[in-house]
C-alpha positions as CSV (number, residue, x, y, z in Angstrom):
1,M,-0.1,0.1,0.0
2,A,1.1,3.2,-0.9
3,R,2.3,5.6,1.5
4,P,0.1,8.8,2.5
5,I,2.5,12.1,1.6
6,C,3.9,14.9,3.8
7,F,4.9,18.1,2.0
8,M,7.5,19.9,3.7
9,V,7.5,23.7,3.6
10,M,10.5,25.5,4.9
11,P,13.1,27.7,3.6
12,F,16.1,26.0,1.3
13,G,20.0,26.5,1.6
14,I,21.6,28.7,4.1
15,K,19.7,31.8,6.0
16,S,21.0,34.1,7.9
17,S,18.8,33.4,11.7
18,G,18.3,37.2,12.0
19,L,18.5,37.3,15.6
20,R,21.4,38.4,18.5
21,S,20.4,35.3,20.6
22,V,23.1,33.1,22.9
23,K,21.0,30.5,21.7
24,A,20.8,31.1,17.8
25,P,23.5,30.5,15.3
26,A,24.2,33.3,12.9
27,L,23.1,31.1,10.0
28,I,21.3,28.0,9.7
29,N,21.4,25.1,6.7
30,F,18.0,24.4,6.2
31,D,18.8,21.6,3.9
32,S,21.4,19.8,6.5
33,L,18.1,19.9,8.7
34,W,15.9,18.6,6.1
35,E,18.3,15.7,5.5
36,K,19.6,14.8,9.0
37,A,16.2,15.6,10.9
38,L,13.1,16.2,9.1
39,Y,13.1,13.6,6.2
40,P,13.6,10.6,8.8
41,S,11.1,11.7,11.1
42,I,8.5,12.4,8.6
43,F,9.5,8.9,7.3
44,N,9.7,7.3,10.6
45,L,5.7,8.6,10.9
46,G,4.8,6.7,7.9
47,Y,4.9,9.7,5.0
48,T,6.8,9.6,2.1
49,P,8.3,13.2,2.6
50,V,8.4,15.6,-0.4
51,R,10.0,19.3,-0.1
52,A,9.3,22.0,-2.6
53,D,12.6,21.9,-4.3
54,Q,11.8,18.5,-5.5
55,D,9.5,20.0,-8.1
56,L,10.3,19.0,-11.6
57,G,8.1,20.6,-13.6
58,S,7.8,24.3,-15.3
59,K,4.7,25.2,-13.5
60,I,6.3,25.4,-10.0
61,I,3.3,27.4,-8.8
62,D,0.5,25.0,-9.7
63,E,2.5,22.0,-8.5
64,M,3.1,23.7,-5.4
65,L,-0.7,24.4,-5.1
66,E,-1.4,21.1,-5.7
67,R,0.9,20.0,-3.2
68,L,-0.7,21.4,-0.2
69,A,-3.8,20.7,-1.3
70,L,-3.5,17.1,-1.7
71,S,-0.8,16.2,0.5
72,D,-2.4,14.2,3.8
73,L,0.1,15.8,5.9
74,V,1.8,19.7,5.5
75,V,4.9,20.4,8.0
76,A,6.0,24.0,8.1
77,D,8.7,25.3,9.6
78,L,8.6,28.9,10.5
79,T,11.8,29.5,12.2
80,I,12.9,32.4,10.5
81,P,10.0,34.8,8.9
82,N,9.8,33.7,5.4
83,A,7.5,35.1,3.1
84,N,6.9,31.7,0.6
85,V,6.7,29.7,4.1
86,Y,3.9,32.1,5.3
87,Y,2.0,32.2,2.3
88,E,2.0,28.5,1.8
89,V,0.7,28.1,5.5
90,G,-1.9,30.0,4.6
91,V,-2.9,28.4,1.8
92,R,-3.2,25.3,3.4
93,H,-5.0,26.4,6.3
94,G,-7.6,27.7,3.8
95,M,-7.9,24.7,2.0
96,R,-8.0,21.6,4.6
97,D,-9.6,21.4,8.1
98,T,-6.7,19.2,9.7
99,G,-3.2,17.9,8.9
100,C,-0.9,21.2,9.2
101,V,1.6,21.1,11.8
102,L,3.9,23.6,12.3
103,I,7.4,24.1,13.9
104,S,10.3,26.2,14.6
105,A,13.5,26.3,16.7
106,D,12.8,27.2,20.6
107,W,14.9,30.5,20.3
108,S,12.8,31.9,17.0
109,K,10.8,34.9,17.2
110,P,7.3,34.1,14.2
111,L,5.8,37.4,13.4
112,F,3.3,38.0,15.6
113,D,-0.2,36.8,14.5
114,V,1.7,33.4,13.8
115,A,3.3,33.1,16.6
116,Q,-0.2,32.3,18.6
117,F,-0.3,29.1,16.6
118,R,0.5,26.1,18.2
119,Q,4.2,24.8,17.4
120,V,6.3,22.3,18.0
121,R,9.3,23.7,19.1
122,Y,13.1,22.1,18.7
123,P,16.5,23.2,19.8
124,L,19.0,24.5,17.0
125,T,21.9,26.4,18.1
126,K,24.5,25.1,15.2
127,E,24.5,26.0,11.4
128,V,24.7,22.6,10.4
129,I,23.3,20.1,12.9
130,S,25.6,16.8,14.0
131,D,24.8,13.6,13.7
132,E,24.1,13.5,17.6
133,D,22.0,16.6,17.1
134,A,20.0,14.6,14.6
135,K,19.3,11.5,16.6
136,I,17.9,14.2,19.1
137,L,15.6,16.1,16.6
138,I,14.4,12.8,14.9
139,E,13.1,11.6,18.2
140,L,11.7,14.8,19.1
141,F,9.9,15.5,16.0
142,T,9.0,11.6,15.5
143,D,7.0,12.3,19.1
144,N,5.5,15.9,18.7
145,I,4.8,16.2,15.1
146,S,2.4,12.8,15.7
147,Q,0.3,14.3,18.4
148,Y,-0.9,17.2,16.2
149,L,-1.6,15.2,13.3
150,G,-5.4,15.6,13.9
151,S,-5.6,19.3,15.3
152,K,-7.9,21.9,13.4
153,T,-6.0,24.4,11.2
154,P,-6.8,28.0,12.7
155,L,-9.1,29.2,10.6
156,H,-11.6,26.0,10.7
157,E,-11.1,25.8,14.5
158,F,-12.6,29.6,15.0
159,T,-15.1,30.2,12.2
160,D,-17.7,28.0,10.7
161,Y,-15.6,28.6,7.2
162,P,-16.7,28.1,4.6
163,N,-20.2,28.3,5.7
164,I,-20.9,32.1,6.1
165,D,-23.3,33.0,9.0
166,I,-25.1,36.4,7.5
167,D,-25.5,38.1,10.5
168,K,-21.6,37.9,11.4
169,A,-21.7,39.3,7.9
170,N,-23.3,42.1,8.3
171,S,-22.0,42.4,11.9
172,F,-18.5,42.6,10.2
173,K,-19.8,45.1,7.7
174,G,-20.8,47.5,10.4
175,F,-17.5,47.2,12.5
176,V,-15.5,48.0,8.8
177,N,-18.0,50.9,8.5
178,E,-17.2,52.3,11.9
179,L,-13.4,51.9,11.5
180,C,-13.6,53.6,8.1
181,D,-15.3,56.7,10.2
182,F,-12.7,56.6,12.6
183,Q,-9.8,56.5,10.0
184,G,-11.5,59.8,8.4
185,K,-11.7,61.2,11.5
186,I,-7.8,60.5,12.1
187,R,-6.9,61.9,8.5
188,A,-9.0,65.1,9.2
189,A,-7.2,65.8,12.7
190,K,-3.3,65.1,10.5
191,I,-4.4,67.9,7.9
192,A,-5.8,69.9,10.1
193,S,-4.4,73.4,11.3
194,D,-2.2,73.4,14.4
195,A,-4.9,75.4,16.4
196,D,-7.6,72.8,15.3
197,Q,-5.4,69.4,15.4
198,K,-5.3,69.5,19.6
199,I,-8.9,69.7,19.5
200,L,-9.7,67.2,17.3
201,A,-7.4,64.9,18.6
202,D,-8.8,65.1,22.4
203,K,-12.4,64.6,20.5
204,I,-10.8,61.4,19.0
205,I,-9.1,60.1,22.6
206,E,-12.8,60.8,24.4
207,E,-15.0,58.9,22.0
208,Y,-12.8,56.2,21.7
209,S,-10.1,55.2,24.5
210,S,-13.0,54.6,27.3
211,N,-13.5,51.4,25.5
212,P,-11.9,49.1,27.6
213,N,-11.2,46.7,24.6
214,I,-10.5,49.4,22.4
215,L,-8.6,47.8,19.1
216,K,-4.9,47.6,18.3
217,V,-5.2,49.6,15.4
218,V,-7.6,52.2,16.9
219,A,-5.0,52.7,19.8
220,L,-1.9,52.7,17.6
221,E,-3.5,55.5,15.5
222,I,-4.2,57.3,18.0
223,I,-0.8,57.2,19.7
224,Y,0.3,58.3,16.0
225,L,-1.7,61.1,16.1
226,L,-0.8,62.4,19.1
227,R,2.9,61.6,18.4
228,D,2.7,63.9,15.3
229,I,1.3,66.6,16.8
230,S,4.0,66.7,19.5
231,A,2.2,65.6,22.3
232,P,4.2,63.2,23.7
233,N,3.5,63.4,27.1
234,Q,-0.5,62.9,26.6
235,A,0.3,59.8,24.0
236,I,2.4,58.5,27.2
237,E,-0.5,59.0,29.5
238,F,-2.7,57.5,26.8
239,I,-0.7,54.3,26.2
240,S,-0.9,54.1,30.2
241,S,-4.4,54.1,30.0
242,L,-4.2,51.0,28.0
243,N,-5.0,47.1,29.2
244,S,-2.1,45.1,29.8
245,D,-2.3,43.2,26.4
246,L,-1.9,46.1,24.5
247,K,0.9,48.0,26.5
248,K,3.2,44.3,25.7
249,Y,1.8,44.8,22.1
250,P,5.5,45.2,20.2
251,P,4.3,48.2,18.1
252,V,3.0,50.0,21.2
253,V,5.8,48.9,22.9
254,E,8.4,50.7,20.2
255,Q,5.8,54.2,20.2
256,Y,6.1,54.1,23.6
257,A,10.3,54.4,23.5
258,L,9.7,56.9,20.9
259,L,7.6,58.8,23.1
260,L,10.1,58.5,25.9
261,S,12.9,59.8,23.8
262,H,10.6,63.2,23.1
263,T,10.4,63.9,27.1
264,S,14.4,63.4,27.3
265,D,14.4,60.3,28.8
266,E,16.5,58.3,25.9
267,L,17.9,55.8,28.3
268,A,14.3,54.5,30.0
269,A,13.7,54.6,25.8
270,V,17.2,52.5,25.2
271,S,16.3,50.0,28.2
272,A,12.7,49.8,26.5
273,L,13.4,49.4,23.0
274,T,16.3,46.9,24.3
275,A,14.0,44.5,26.2
276,L,11.9,44.4,23.0
277,I,14.7,43.4,20.9
278,D,15.7,40.4,23.6
279,S,11.9,39.1,24.0
280,Q,10.5,39.4,20.3
281,G,13.8,39.8,18.1
282,P,15.2,42.6,16.3
283,T,13.2,44.3,13.4
284,T,14.3,47.5,11.3
285,E,12.0,49.6,13.0
286,R,13.1,48.6,16.6
287,L,16.7,48.8,15.4
288,G,16.3,52.4,13.7
289,L,14.3,53.4,16.9
290,L,17.3,52.3,18.9
291,G,20.0,53.9,16.6
292,G,17.7,57.4,17.0
293,R,18.1,57.0,20.6
294,C,21.5,56.6,20.7
295,K,21.8,59.4,18.0
296,R,20.2,61.8,20.8
297,L,22.4,60.8,23.6
298,Y,25.1,61.6,21.4
299,D,24.3,64.8,20.9
300,S,23.4,65.5,24.2
301,S,26.3,64.4,25.8
302,Q,29.1,66.5,27.3
303,S,32.2,63.8,28.0
304,S,34.1,63.1,24.6
305,K,34.1,59.9,26.0
306,D,30.5,59.5,26.1
307,K,30.1,61.2,22.5
308,I,32.5,58.6,20.9
309,K,30.6,55.6,22.8
310,F,26.9,56.6,21.8
311,L,28.2,57.6,18.0
312,N,29.2,54.1,17.6
313,L,26.8,52.5,19.0
314,A,24.3,54.7,16.8
315,I,26.1,53.6,13.7
316,N,26.0,49.8,15.2
317,Y,22.6,49.6,15.5
318,Y,21.7,51.7,12.5
319,M,24.1,49.3,10.1
320,E,22.5,46.4,12.0
321,G,18.9,47.3,10.5
322,M,19.8,48.3,7.2
323,Y,21.6,45.2,6.6
324,L,18.3,43.4,7.4
325,D,16.1,44.6,5.1
326,L,17.8,46.9,2.4
327,N,14.1,48.0,1.3
328,E,13.5,50.0,4.4
329,Y,15.2,53.1,4.8
330,Y,14.2,54.5,8.1
331,C,16.9,52.8,10.0
332,S,19.5,53.6,7.3
333,S,18.3,57.4,7.2
334,N,20.8,59.0,9.7
335,L,24.1,56.7,8.7
336,P,25.9,58.9,6.2
337,R,25.9,62.2,8.3
338,L,27.2,59.8,11.4
339,L,29.5,58.2,9.3
340,R,30.8,61.1,8.0
341,I,30.9,63.0,11.5
342,R,33.2,60.1,13.3
343,N,35.5,60.0,9.9
344,T,37.1,56.7,10.5
345,A,38.9,54.6,7.9
346,G,36.6,53.7,5.4
347,D,33.8,55.5,6.8
348,C,33.3,58.4,4.2
349,E,33.5,56.0,1.2
350,L,31.0,53.8,3.1
351,A,28.7,57.1,3.6
352,A,28.3,57.8,-0.1
353,R,26.9,54.0,-0.4
354,V,24.5,54.3,1.8
355,A,23.3,57.5,0.6
356,T,23.0,56.3,-2.7
357,Q,21.3,52.7,-1.4
358,I,18.7,54.7,1.0
359,L,17.7,57.0,-2.6
360,I,17.1,53.7,-4.2
361,S,15.0,52.2,-1.6
362,C,13.2,55.3,-1.6
363,E,12.4,56.0,-5.3
364,A,11.1,51.9,-5.1
365,A,8.9,52.6,-2.0
366,L,7.5,55.6,-4.2
367,S,6.9,53.6,-7.2
368,R,5.3,50.4,-5.7
369,G,3.1,52.5,-4.2
370,N,3.6,51.4,-0.5
371,A,5.6,54.2,0.9
372,D,4.9,56.0,4.7
373,D,4.7,58.7,5.6
374,W,9.0,59.3,6.3
375,V,9.6,58.3,2.7
376,K,9.3,62.1,0.8
377,P,11.3,63.7,3.9
378,T,14.0,60.7,3.8
379,L,14.4,61.3,0.2
380,L,15.4,65.0,0.7
381,C,17.6,64.0,3.2
382,S,19.4,61.6,0.7
383,A,19.3,64.0,-1.9
384,F,21.3,66.0,0.5
385,D,23.2,63.4,1.7
386,S,24.2,62.0,-1.7
387,G,25.1,65.5,-3.2
388,S,22.6,65.0,-5.6
389,L,22.2,69.2,-6.6
390,E,19.3,68.1,-9.4
391,L,16.9,65.8,-7.5
392,A,17.1,68.2,-4.4
393,S,16.0,71.4,-6.6
394,D,13.3,69.0,-8.0
395,L,12.1,68.0,-4.5
396,V,12.2,71.9,-3.3
397,V,10.0,72.5,-6.1
398,Q,7.7,69.9,-5.8
399,I,7.2,70.8,-1.9
400,E,6.8,74.6,-2.7
401,Q,3.6,73.2,-5.0
402,E,2.4,70.7,-2.4
403,G,3.2,72.3,0.7
404,P,5.4,71.7,3.5
405,I,3.2,69.4,5.8
406,D,4.1,66.1,4.3
407,W,8.0,66.6,4.1
408,K,7.5,67.1,8.2
409,L,10.2,70.1,7.4
410,R,10.4,71.1,10.9
411,T,11.9,68.1,12.0
412,L,14.2,67.8,8.7
413,L,16.2,71.3,8.7
414,Q,18.6,70.5,11.7
415,D,19.4,67.4,9.7
416,L,19.8,68.9,6.4
417,E,21.6,71.5,8.2
418,K,24.0,69.2,9.3
419,S,24.4,67.5,5.9
420,L,25.5,70.9,4.4
421,E,28.6,70.7,6.3
422,F,29.9,67.8,4.3
423,I,29.2,69.1,0.9
424,D,31.9,70.3,-1.0
425,D,32.2,73.4,-3.2
426,P,31.4,74.3,-5.8
427,Y,28.0,73.1,-5.0
428,K,27.5,73.7,-1.3
429,N,26.3,77.4,-2.4
430,Q,23.6,76.0,-4.1
431,F,22.5,73.7,-1.5
432,Q,22.3,76.4,0.6
433,G,20.1,78.3,-1.1
434,L,18.1,75.6,-1.3
435,L,17.7,75.2,2.4
436,F,17.1,78.9,2.5
437,Q,13.9,78.5,0.3
438,L,12.9,75.2,2.6
439,Q,12.9,77.6,5.9
440,A,11.5,80.0,4.2
441,L,8.4,77.5,3.7
442,V,8.3,76.5,7.6
443,D,8.7,80.5,8.6
444,Q,5.1,81.0,6.7
């Protein structure tokens, strides 16, 4: 009798763990993990193990979808946040009500929603597992995967999918309409005059913050609004009023640390971000925020020894964040200036390369249409940092046409002045003229 089939969903080759944990190896050889531990474990359970790299046809997507739908079992490794793996897990969860087992290294930090799903955790401390490690893993996988074979996948466990309850559907539509109404109020507050922003923000807080079950998206939007209208103490007070689960929600912790820095409590912000990274793992956002706090400590330090320490820390955190994802421009936006300030061997050359990388990242984000509020300000700074006079001139014209609000000029002017210090003649005077134009727009 033919064996049932198990389709293995996992990354291929050697990948970075992306974590600074003492338990996590810098690199993971997923092929070694498959060959030495996962394949024999699945075989021991009575299945024929199949992995996606064994597809031989030209229509790989078609074959992948077929295997996800038709395989008797799917095992998915979530050790690192791999987009293909996450997509394939979602497809399987929708197609079948059972037979999807998630596994991950015991030190891994799956993305928030996926982290809530049941998983088989396993030890992984080396890039390539030894024969002795393989024996331990085979026993662990064989025992633990078998326990989850009949477990319902989340979509089928928590909903009546595919049977749609009309009353629930109408309730959901009402919820969406209320959420759209809230987001409209947020947008109105953001584009209001300085005098009206505070009034509108207070009305939004009064209306929504009294709900003990306030949604994460609503809480975050209120925090962003208070942050952007320069009300850090009010935002901190709002966060203090949230329930304990929301206070621990990583994006809220990130914003809390950022707000603490606006009240000059930079060391408390560093402590909060470091604790978040240690518990949840690094992201470009968290490392960028941490680099920013160290940059502020560098700016405010009086001791030359402390200035050198915080400058190096800021550069190191920004660099680590940049290398996590070169498409994310936020964490590298201050690097060119800081590298030029430090000016050790190779720093100026690296600053030039980073400035070009930021330009490309910003332009790519704009072309994709998925840019955030900071892409335009970052693009303007990088035009100064890279010495691109033509681009900087075009952007100043664009700002004059659009107005300064979306470009966050008040926040940006100090950085642009610092960038100006490192621009060589004969272009320095022309960049200075552009800076005068931007200052005039802010003063209007």
